[in-house]
C-alpha positions, 0 to 999 in steps of 0.5 A: 461493511459488517463482516469488515467491522467485526474484523476489525473489533475481534482485532481490538479495532473500532472508528472510535479506536481505529487502526493507524496507517500510513500510505504514500501517494502522489498528487499526479503522475502517470496518466493518474486522472484524480488521485487524491478523490480516490485515495480520500474515497478509499481513506472514508470507507477505511475510516468506517471500518476502523482504518486510519488512513494516513496519507503523505504526498510524494512526487511520482517520479520520487515515489517509484523511487522509493518503492524500487528501494523498499518499505526497509529504507529510510525513504520509504518515510514509516509508511506501509502501503504506497498507491501508485498507477502501475501497470497490471497486464499478467500475474505476473506483474500484478502479483508475483514481483510483488510477493516472490520472497527472492525479488525484495529490493534491492533484487526486485520489487517485493516493497514490503518484504513479504516472504511465505515460502509456502506460497512461492511458486 
C-alpha cells in the first residue's frame, strides 16, 4: 500500500485530495454472489491510497448493453470503468478482446477504446 500511496502522491493525489472516478456496477445478475459488498470493499481499499470511487448501480442486462456500446456513448453516463460478472476462460476472452484497437465498439468489446499499436498482435 505504501508504494501505491507514493505513486498517487507523485501524481498529485492523496486521501485528502483524491482522484475521483465513476464506476458502473450492478446489484445482482448472472450469478453474482455479493456484488455490492464486494464493490464497496474495493472502494474502501482504493480510498486508502487516494482514489475516490463513485458507483452508479445499473441493472445487469443494461450494464451489458452499455459495455457493448462503449464508454464514449451517452449511455455510459460518464463512467470511467465498469465492474460486472464476466467469465474469463482464455487469453482472448479475458484480455485481448478488451484491448485490441480493432475491437472497439461497435466491432467488439474494447469498452474503453484502449489502443496501443505496440501492444496488439
